[in-house]
Each structure stands twice: as structure tokens, then as C-alpha cells.
N, C-alpha and C positions, 0 to 999 in steps of 0.2 A: 174314886174311879168312875169317870163319866161313862154312860152307856152311849155307844156310837151306832148310827144307823147304817154305816157302810165302812168297808175297810179297803185300803190300798196296800198291797203286800208284796214285798220283795221275794225273790226266789232263792238263789244260791246263798247259803249261809243262814237263811231263815226257814225255808221249807226243806232244804237238804244241804249237805256239805259235799260238793263234788258228786261222787257216786254213793255217798253214805247217807242213809236215812236218818231223819230226825223224828223219832216217834211222836213227840209232842206236837209237831207241825201237822201231822195227819189228824190228830185228835182235835186240834184247834180248828182246822177247816171243817171237820165233821160237826163241831159245835155251831159254827156259823151256818152250815147247811141246815142243821136241825132247827135252828132259830129263824131260818129264812132271812138272814141278814146278807145283803148283797156284798160281793167282794170282787176285786180285780187284782190279778197279779200284774204288777207294773215292773217291767224288766228292761234293762238297757240292751239286752240281746236283740240285735237286728237281723241275725242270720236265719232265725227260724220263724216259721209261720205259727199262728196261734194253735193250729191243729197239731203241729209237731210238738209244741210245748206241752199241750194238754195230754198228748199221748205219752210223752216222757214221764209226766207226773203220775199218770195212771199205771203205766206198765212197770216203771222202775221204782216208784216210791209209794204205790198203793194209795195215792191221793187222787180221788176220782172227781175230776172237774171237766168242764166243757171248754171248747175254744173261746166261747163268749166270755169266759172268766179271765182271759189273757189279754193284756194290753202291752204290746212291745214298743220299743222306740221306733221300729219300722212303721208301725201303724200311726204312731204319734207324728212321725215325719210326714207321712202321706196326708194325714188330716191337717197338719199345719200348712203345708203347701197348697192343699186344695182350698183352704180358706183365704189365702193371700190375695189371689187374683183369678177369677173364673176364666179369664182369657188366656192365662199362661198355663199350658199343659204339656210342655216338653221338658224332658229331664235326661241328663246323663248321670248314671249311677255306678259307683263302685260299691259292690256289696254282694251278698248271697241271696238265695231264694226268698227269704223272709222279707227283705227290703224291696226287691224287685216285684214280688207279688203284691205287696201292699200298695205300691205306686200304680201298678196296672189296675188294681181293683178300684182305685180312685180316678181312673180315666186318663192317667198320664201316658204319654207316648215317649219312647226312647229316641234320643237324637244326640249324635256325637259332636257335631261341629258348632252349632249355635243354639244350644238348649236354653230354656228360661232358667233352669236350675241345674247346678252340679251338686249331687248328693254323694257324700263319701261315708261309708261305714266299713265294718270289718269284712274283709274278703280274703278267704283262705288261699285263693289262687291269684292274688293281685300281681300285676306285672308292671314293668316300666311303661309299656304302651298305655295301660289304663291310667296311670298317673299323668302321662303326657296328655291324653285326651281331656282329663279333668282340668289340668292346669291351663291348657289352651282355651277351653270353654269358659273358664272363669276370667281369663285375660280378655276374652271377647265380650264379657258382660254378664255371664250367668251368675245368679245369686248362689253363693257358696254355703252349703248346708252340711253340718256334721251330725251324725246320728247321736254320738255320745263321746265324752272325753276320757273314758277309762283307758289309761295307758297300758294296763296289763290285765290279763285274765289268768286265774289259777286253773291248772289242770294237773293230771297225775305226774307230769314231768316238771312242774314248777310254774313260775310266772312267765307267761308268754305274751307277745305283743297283742294289745287290744285295739279297738277302733281308734282310740285317741292317738295311738302311735302312727296309724295309717293316715289319719287326717293331718297330723303334724307335718308329714312330708309335703302334702299339698299346700299347707299354710306356708311352709318354707319356700316352695317353688313359686307361689303367687304373691308372697308378701301380704297376704290377707288372712284375717282370722275368720274361721267359720262361725256361722250361727249354730249353736249347739241345741239339740232337742231334748236329750235324755237327762236323767237324774245326774246332778242335783239342780238342773235348770227348772224354771217355772213352766216351760212350754208343755212338757210331758204331763206335768201334774194338772195343768188346766184342762188339757184334752182328756185325761183320765177322769177327772171330776165331771166333765160334761157327759162322758160315756156312762158313768155310774148314775148320773142324774140326781145328785145331792148337792147340798151347800157345804162350804168349807167347814163350818162348825159341826157338821154331822158326820164327818169322816175322820179316820185315824190312819196315819201312815205307819206301817210296821216294817222294820228292817233290822239288819245286823251291822250295817256299815254307816258310821256317822257321816263320812265324807260324801256319800252318795244318797242313801235312803233318807237319813235324818235331816241332812242339809236340804234335801228336796222339799221336805215338809216344812222346815223352818223358813226357807226362801219363799214358799208359796203361802205361808200363814195358816197351816193346819197343824193339829196336834200330832205328836210322834211317839211311837213306842219302840224303844231299842231293846232287842233281845240278844243276850250274850251267848249266841251259839255260832258266831261266825267271825267276822273281821275285827270289830272294835272290842276293846277291853275296858274294864272299869278304870284302870290307871289312865288310859288315854282320854276318857270322857271327863275325868277329874280335871284335866288341863283345859277343857273347853269352857269359854265364857258363857255360851248359850247351850244349855243342856237339853236333852230330849225331855218331852213332857213326862214320860214314864220310862223306867228301866226295869227289866226283869231278866232272870237267869234262864227261864224256860217259858214257852208259850202255855204250858200247863198252869202257870200262875195267873193267867189272864182270864177274867170272866167276861163273856160276851153279853151276858144279860144278868 
């Protein structure tokens, strides 16, 4: 078991399950904090700001972290676009506060007709008009960006549409595929690694979902730790040709030092 100098960590299914606490997750984070090992929560959720995510962890799950410990697909999207071309700073965005705030913080201006970029993420109040504006902007030449490809999200009512389902409508209307930012893509991992300030061999990706968290690590070329507290099962992993670097039943089993 290698000792890692930094951790990239998933949230739902790894730190908690919906509204249910995972006690081992709290203990795991406290061990990292005690050992002064840097970590980032890498999440495909583009709807919330880092402040909102950190507050939720603190208030509802007794996991006391700072906004600086959170890296959302909204932040990764804004970072990615900011690095593409310093002259292109207009964007049309379908999304919630988390996405729009991240774009504003990077100096982007919102433009409906001829933006440089059309960014589509999860929007709980999405309308036909928003889809229309995104479609027309892309048809006029805006680069099409999707925050993440997750087709569904679990909540107390079941599996509801995720960002990927929203993006798919615009892909259909434009006959173009979006450039995706979030897990399992390399883009969010590269940006997270830059933020944490370490090399690939120094960090470990921790998650419960093989299709997003673990594949993100595999695609990016970093070690992975699959914890069986969420989506993926041992039976499913047995069918995969490329296995996680490590598999555990609980984060209590993992020694950080």
C-alpha cells in the first residue's frame, strides 16, 4: 500500500449516501487533516459553489472542511475555458449558481447571441427558450461545452435527469457532441491535479463509482481506490478488464500514513 501525498476524493457514495452519513468517511478525512495531507473533493456537481458544498459537508455530515477543499466541474469548466484563449471571454450558460459564479469569477461575460462558448450543465429550471439560445449560439460558432455526462442523479425519489440528459438535448438539436469536462474525462483531473500542486504518481483518486471516479483516474493515469459504499459492486468490478488499483469495503481500512 503506497503512501500518497495527496488525495482526490468523490462525494456522494464515498463521503455520504444521499442524506445518510458514512461514519468511516468522517474518520478518513480527519486522518488526512491530522497528517496534514492535502485533499480535494472532485465532484461532477456543477450546481453548487464550493462554499455550498463545504457547508453541506460540515452541517449535515459533520465533515469539517473548507471551500478550498472542493473542486467542482463548474470550477474545472471555468478553468478550462480561461486557459483556451485569453481573448475569448463571452459565454452563454445553461446552469445553476455554481456554474455561473465560477464563470464570473474567471472574468467571463454572459452573452446570448454570439458568445465564444456555450456551456451546458444541470439546470433545475431549464426551459425551451434556454435550449433555443444555446442551440442558436452553437450554430453560429460558439464552442459547445458540457459540464459532465452523468445522465441521472439519485435522490430520495429515485434516479432523476442529470446534466448529461440536459446536454443530450442540445447535442441532438445541434448535431454536435459537447466537449465534456467532468469525470471520467481527463480535463477535470488535470485541473484538479494542478490545483492540488502534485504530480500524478503522488496522488490517489478515491471513489465509489467505477464508471466515473475510477475511470477518471484510469483515463488520467493515476492510481485509484474503489470503496464499496456506493454505486459499484464487487460483482461488477469482476467483469472489468482494467481494475482499480485498490479495492476496500470501508475507508476505515485505508491507512494514510
